[in-house]
N, C-alpha and C positions, 0 to 999 in steps of 0.2 A: 631562482631554488635550481641547482641542477643536482642531479642522482648521482652518486660514485660509482664506482667499479662492482663495489662490494652490492650497494643499493640495486643496479641492475639486475647481477647475479640473483639476490635474493626476487624480486619481480620473477625473471624469468621461470626459476625453479618454481614459484607459484603458479606459473601459467600452466607451466608442462605438467606438473603434481595435480592441478585439479580438473584439466582437462582429462586427464587421464583417470583418474577416479570418476569422472562423468561417464566415459567409456564402459569404464569396468561393471559397474553398476547398472548399465542398459543392453551389457550381452545379455543372448538369447539363451535360458537353461535349455538344457533336455533337447537341444535341436527344435524348440517350439518358437513358434513366430510370433509375433508381437499382434497382435490385434488390440480394437480400438479402446478397450476397458485398460490394455495394460501400458497405452501409449498416452490416453487423455486426462486416466486416473490411476496408473500406477498398479493395476490390480485391484484397486480398492485395498490396498494392503499395507499402509503406510504405520509406522509407528506413531507415540505420542511426541517424542524427541524430533523426528524430522517433520512433522505439520507444526510445530511451534516454533522451531527453528526456520522453515522455510515463509511460514508468516511474517517473522522478522526482516527475512532477507528479501522478501517480495516488496515486503512496507519501503524499509530505509533503502534509497541509492541515492548517488553524489549532490542532487540537487535538494535534497532532504540534509544532508551533513552539514553542506556547505553553507544553504540559507539559513536553517535551523540556527547553526554555530553563526552566522552574520546576525540574525535577530535575536539571538543571546546577548551579541556586542551592543547591539541596538537597544533593544526594546529590554530585556535580562529575564529572568527564570519565567517570566509570565509566560513566553512562548513553552515551556514544558508543560505547559497544561494540555496540549493538542499529544502529546505521549502518555502523560499521566490519566486523563478522562478516557483513553483509548484502553487500557486497562480493565477500565469497570466495564466499557463497552462490549471487549470481548467476553467476560463471565453472561454480561446477559445473552451474547450471542450463542455460548455453549450451552446455556441451563435452557432458553428458548425457540431458538430458530432452529439450530440441528436438529434435535430431536424430529422436528417435523420435515426435515430437509431430508435425514438419512431416513427413516422412515417410509418415504414415499420415492425413492433409489433418484433422487435429483441427480444428476450429472453437470450441467448448466442450470445458470438460473433463466436465460430464455425459455428453457423446459418447464421449469414451474410454471412459469405465468401460462406458457399453452395448457398443461393439465389444469391449472387454476381459472383462469378466464376465458382461454380461447386460441386457435390459430394465427389472428390477426396480429396480438398485441405479442408475440413471440416474434416472429418475424421484423416488425418494426424494430423493438426495440435490440434485437441480434444486428441487424442493420447499424442502429445508433451505434452501440456499444462497438464493432467493428469500427467505424470511424473513427468514434472519440479515442479507442486503444491507441491507432496507427498515428491518426493528424495530431494526436495533442498529446496521450501521454507517451507513447513511443517513443515519439518526433525530440520530446522533451528530456527523458531520459537520457538518450544517447548525445542529445544536444550539448546540454548542460554538464552531463558527464564529461564530454570532451574537452568543454573549456576547463572544469578542476582538472582533467593530466596535463593541459596544455599549461597550467599556472604552474604547476608543481615539478611538471617534467622538462615544459620546455618543448615538447612535442609538436608539429604543427598540427593544425586545429582537424584541418579534412583528413590526416593521416589517422590522427588519433579516432575520428567519428566513425570510417569504415573500419577501423582493425576493432574496436569495441564491439560494432554492431556485428559483424562476421563472427569475431571470435564468440562471440553470446549466441548467435545462431548453431554454429556447427558442436557447441557445448554442449546443446540440446537435443539437435536434429535428430540423433539415433535414438536415444531414451525417452523423448518425452518427457511427462512430469516426472517419473520415476530419478531420472537425469538429473532435473533441477530441485526436486524435495531431499532425496538423498547426499546430496554433497551439501547442502546449505550450511548443515550443521557445522560443516568446516568454514563456509563463507561466514557465518557468522560469530563464531569464535574468534575470527582473526578478526572483524569489524571491530566487536567488543574491545578486543585487547589491545587493537590499536588505538581506539576512542581514549580507554584508561589510562594506556600509556600516555597520552598526551597530556589529558588532566592531570597526572601525578606530576610532571615535569614542569606541570606549567604553573600548581599549586604550589610544588616544592620552591621553584625560583621564587616566588612571590614571597613564602614564608620565610625563606632563609635556614637558620638553624630550627625555629620552631615546626618545620617539616610541615606535611601536605594539608593535616587539622590546621596548623599554624595560618597554611596560606590560606585555607579559605575563609578563615576567621580576621583574617588581614582584607582578604578581599572584600567581605561583608561590609567591614568598616568602612573602605575606601571607594566602595561604590555602593552604598547602600540603596540607592532608587534602583537595582538592576536586580533587586530582590523581593520587589512586591510582585506575590502570586495573583492579586485581584485588581487590575487598574481602574481608576478613577476616573470620573468624567473629564476632568481636567488634566489628565494624561496627556502627551502630544501624540500616545500611540493607544488612547482609548478607540480608535477607528477600526484597530485590527486585531482587537483584544478587549471587547466590548463590557468589561466589568463580570458581574454576575452570569453574562449569557455563555462564558466558557463551562460553567456549572449547572445551569436547569434554562440553557437557551439553543441557540439555534446550533452550536455546536456538536448537540448531541444528535442533527438531523444530518449533520457531515459524517460523524461515527457510524451511525446507526447503518447508512447507506454505504460507506466505506468497508467495512468491518463485517458486514452480516448480506451485503447484497450486491457485492462487486465481483464476480467472475473470480477475475486476477487475482482476489486476495481466496475467497472462502473456497476455492477448486480445493486447495489443501483438505480443508475438513472434512469436504466429501469424499477426498481420496480415503480416508481411515478404515482400518480394519474394521474398526467397532463405535459404536457409539462413544462408551467410554472411554475408547483411547482417543479417540476426538476431541473429547473433551478435557482429558489430560495436556494434550497439547495446546489447547486452546489457553489453562490455566500457566503454563510453562513459558507460553507466548506475552500472557500478562504479566507474568515477572521480570522479563526482559522489557518490556514497553516500561517499567517503573524501572529500571536502569538507565534507558538510553537516555535520558538530559545529562545525565553524569558522562555518557559519552559523547554526546555532542556539545551541547549547551553550555556546559562549562568551560571548554576549551574560549566558546566566543566571548562569556564573562571576560574570563580571564585576560583577554585579549584588551579591555576597557584599561587597566592596569599596562600589562606586558608592549601593549603597543597602540597607546590611546590616539595615534595623528592617523590613522588609514583612512585613505580614500573612498575606498566603500566598506559598508560592513561585511559583504559576502568574502572581504579576505581574509575575515580574520581566521578563520582554520588552517588554511594554507600556509600564512604566517606562522601560525604555532608550531606548523609541524617543521619549520627550519629551525627550533631547539633541538631537534631529535639527532643524535649522531649518526653516521654513516651507519647503514647496514640494519640498523632501527627504523631509520627514516625507509629504505626500502621496503620493510616489513607492511609500518603502515600505509603506504602508496599502496602496497598489496590488497591492502584490507581496503583502500577507496577503491580500488578498480574492482575488488570482490562486490562492494555492495553495487556498482554499475551492471558487473556484469550477473548476478542475482535476481535484480528487477528485471533487465531486458529481457534475460531468459526467460521468466516466469511473465512477462509479458507477453513475448512472442508464442508462447506456448496457449497461451489464454487464447491472444487470436484465432490459433489455429483449431481449436478445441471449440470456438463459439461458427467458426467458419464452415468448420466439416458436420459438427453433429447438428447445429441447428439451422444451417442451409441448406449444404448438400445434400447430407442424411437426409434429408425431410424432403429436399424436391425428389431426389431418386424413388424414395420409398411412394409419396403421391402420383408419381408419371408411372408408378408399375415396375420399376426398373433396379427396386430394392435388390434383387438378386445378384445384379453384376457386382452393385455394391460391397462388396465381399470385405471381410475382416483388414485384409492388409491392402485394397484399394482406399479404406479409410483411412489406414493409417500413412499411405503414400500421399492422400490430397491433403494432409494434416503438416505433412513435410513440406510439401510446396506451398500450402497457404502462408505457413512461417517464411521461407525463404522470399517469398514477393512480401510479406507484410516489413520487412525488416531492410528489403532492397527501396522500397517506396519510402519508408522512414528515413532512411539515409540520404536518399534525395531531395525528399520533401524536406528537412530538418532544416536547412540554413533558408530556404525562402520564406518558411513560415514562422522562424524564430531568431532572425538575424541579429533584432536587440533582443536580447536573452534577457534583461531586467525586466523590460515592459511585458516581455512574451509571457513570462512566468506568473506575471500578475492577471494578465489577460486569461492567460489557461486556468488562475485558480476561480476568477469570474465565470468561464465559460463552463466549468464546470458547474459551478454551482447554482447555473440556473437550471439546470434538468437535476440536482439532487433532492429537493424538496418533492417535487412529485416521482420518483424511484420510491423515495423512502415509503412514502401513502401509499402507492401501488401495493409494495409488499406486505407494507403493517397490515394493510383491510385484506390482503389476499390468504396471510397467516392466520389472523383471528378474528375476521367479520363474515361469516357467511354468505352474507347479503351482496357482498361487496359483487359487482358486475364489469364486464367489459369495457360496458359505456362509461361507465366511473373510472374506470383505471386510464381508457386512453384520454378521459377529459382531464384527468389530473395529471398527466403525461404533458400535456398542450396547454394548463395553465399555468404549469410551474415555468414554461418557458416564457408566455405573456406576461404573466405577471412581474416576474424577475425584472424583464426587460424594461418594465413600465415604473417598478419601482425605482431600479438603477436610473432610469432616464428623468422622474419629475422630483424624485427625491435622493438625489447622488450624497447627499448627508449620513443618512441611515447606514450603520454599520455592516458590513458583507454578513456575517452572523445573524444580526437582527431581522437583516433584509431573509434570509433564507427563514428564521423562525417565523417571520409574518408571510408568508408565502406557503409554510408546509403548511399551516391553521386554513388560510384559504380554498388551498388547493384539495385539504381533505375533506372542506365542507361540502365542495363541489363535488367531490368522487360521492359522497356520501348521497347528496342527491340525486345526483346522476343514477345511481346503483338503485334509489327507490322508487326513481320515474319510468327506466328504462328495463326490462328484465331480462337478463341473461338466458340464452339457451338451457334448457334442461338438464343434457350432459356435458354441460360447459365445466363445472367443477367436480375435477376428478381427483384432488386433492384428500388424502385419506387420512382423519385422525383417528381412526381405530389403531388401538396399542400403542400411541404417543403417550410417554410418562415426562414430568415434567421433575421428577423427584430424580436427585442427584445424589453421587455416591459422598461418602463423610468424605472420604480425600479431597472433591471436589469442593464440599462444601466450608471446610476450615481454610482451605486454600484462599477461596472467595471473601471467608471473613479477613484471613489475613493481609489481602490489598487493600478490603475497604478499609482496614485499621492501618495501614502504612499513608493511604490516601490521605485520611483525616489528620493523620500528624503531619504530614507534609504540609497540607493546606492550613494547618492549625499555628503551625510555626514561621511562615511566609505571608501568612494574609495580609 
């Protein structure tokens, strides 16, 4: 695939426009210099539309667009459960988790762990998250993003890798979270428009004179096996999506950890101007998640009919992009870049936030040097941390992820070793007052050890089922250790005073709407 001159012009206009917008929203107003609250939490002033859009922009990147379309090509609509169940998870986060986080003025997840359990687990988890974000998540975003750019535009992959990383760094370096969140509405609009355009063109081509709806009906008729939402045990892809586990099993463990306790994601909601505003943003994101399969998965399923002989499933989305005329191709390619840049910038900002607030500021405070760590210095340290993180990721990407397909599967497995323990630690910390630091650390260690043992001795257990089993065992161990080893009397500084779980009428109506849509979707394609 080659981009025409008009396509390149569209991409350049996008790059200049989004960079300029990011710098404009990052400007210092009234001569005031940025402090740590402004840089890392956008002065806790984000409106609902920025929160919702930024949640999706941080979540959707090239590997998800290309990979999920590829899964649609290979597995079918069942892969949409990742998106649809996330919508329900977001509602739970908004109703039950955010009231506690915002009431206690939490700005990072390691900070919550210290206030709930003690200082040791804060440092332990901060170091863990930094390593995971830099060497696993950030490297995968820019590496697999560079592959997607290379496939579409024919750019040398090393050039694409460096360009994507540096552009994302410069894009958010001045303004921090505010630059990311307030421009993500543009990124998400472009992403949704690009995906819907491809879906429209592919379904129109399949439907002919019958149009888009006729195309969808014809696609369902010609590839009925791709429209089973709940896979049975005899399905060749059951190990990837093990039946009811997507509704009542291990997927919940991954979703709660990702959407509720992941700094990279939850930071947007923590920066809300108020709890109601954060909850409105959560609902907005939930409805966008319901739409995502139409944006990402449907083009992959359409490729089953339009390009049935692809060498690899991940070629489905780039192949469907070839249907686009000049100019429109450039716009959709810009949407793909937007997804990469938004996710990369979000990850960079979260790395800077954790390093600066959970490690640097905490260390200087304990050493009595906090008076020197002025707000200006904290912002500068955050910018240095962001720059170092992306440079390390650029250098490490190829050595770590040289075999991209296998590496991505390994990344999912690697992250899954920790997910059950993280979910246990936070759920007990939020809702069980007797949980102690010993129980939390025990759950974290047990999650890794048990995941590795089960993967070794019982490799046939589906990934999601393994997470569910490890979660239950880690939960049991955490409860036993918490009862056996008491925490310090001053360890729990999380207050529930003033926390209310009742939500507005608008939130409740929207939540019922999301649930009814999900029921209809699963009832239709059960």
